C-alpha positions in Angstrom: 0.9 -21.4 0.7 -0.8 -24.6 -0.2 -3.3 -24.2 -3.0 -3.7 -23.9 -6.7 -1.5 -20.7 -6.9 1.6 -22.3 -5.4 2.2 -24.5 -8.5 2.5 -21.3 -10.6 5.2 -19.8 -8.5 8.4 -19.6 -10.5 10.5 -18.3 -7.6 13.1 -20.7 -6.2 14.2 -20.3 -2.7 17.9 -20.4 -1.9 17.0 -22.2 1.3 13.9 -24.4 0.6 13.4 -25.1 4.3 12.5 -21.4 4.7 9.2 -21.9 2.9 7.1 -22.2 6.1 8.8 -19.2 7.8 8.3 -17.0 4.7 4.6 -18.1 4.5 4.2 -17.2 8.1 5.8 -13.8 7.5 3.5 -13.2 4.6 0.4 -14.0 6.7 1.6 -11.7 9.6 2.4 -8.9 7.2 -1.0 -9.1 5.5 -2.7 -9.0 8.8 -0.7 -6.0 10.0 -1.5 -4.2 6.7 -5.2 -5.2 6.7 -4.9 -7.2 3.5 -7.1 -10.2 3.1 -5.2 -13.1 1.6 -7.3 -15.7 -0.3 -7.7 -19.1 1.5 -7.1 -21.0 -1.8 -3.5 -19.6 -2.2 -4.2 -17.9 -5.5 -3.0 -14.3 -5.4 -4.0 -13.4 -8.9 -7.0 -11.4 -7.7 -5.2 -9.3 -5.2 -5.0 -5.6 -6.1 -1.6 -4.5 -7.4 -1.4 -1.9 -4.7 -1.9 -4.5 -2.0 0.6 -6.9 -3.5 3.2 -4.1 -3.7 2.5 -3.1 -0.1 2.9 -6.6 1.0 6.1 -7.2 -0.9 7.6 -4.0 0.2 6.7 -4.7 3.9 8.2 -8.2 3.7 11.4 -6.9 2.0 11.9 -4.2 4.7 11.4 -6.9 7.4 13.9 -9.3 5.7 16.5 -6.4 5.4 16.0 -5.5 9.0 16.6 -9.2 10.1 19.7 -9.4 7.9 21.1 -6.1 9.3 20.5 -7.4 12.9 22.3 -10.6 12.1 25.2 -8.8 10.5 25.5 -6.4 13.4 25.7 -9.3 15.8 28.5 -11.0 13.7 30.6 -7.8 13.7 30.9 -7.7 17.5 
C-alpha cells in the first residue's frame, strides 16, 4: 500500500515483485470480510480483531495456493 504506513513496515518479502499481488489480495480479503481499510495506508487504527481476521484469511489463501501448486507438481 502506498501511504505513510508503508514506510513503517519491517517485513521484507522474499520475492519483492509480489508486493502488488499481496496488496491486491489484502484488498480483496478485506472486502470479503467487510473490513474497511484506510485509504492513507496506515493500519494502526484497525481493530486488533479485524487485523487478525484479515491476516488469518490471507494466510489460509496463501496456504491453499501453495497446496494447489504442490499438488500440480507431484503429478
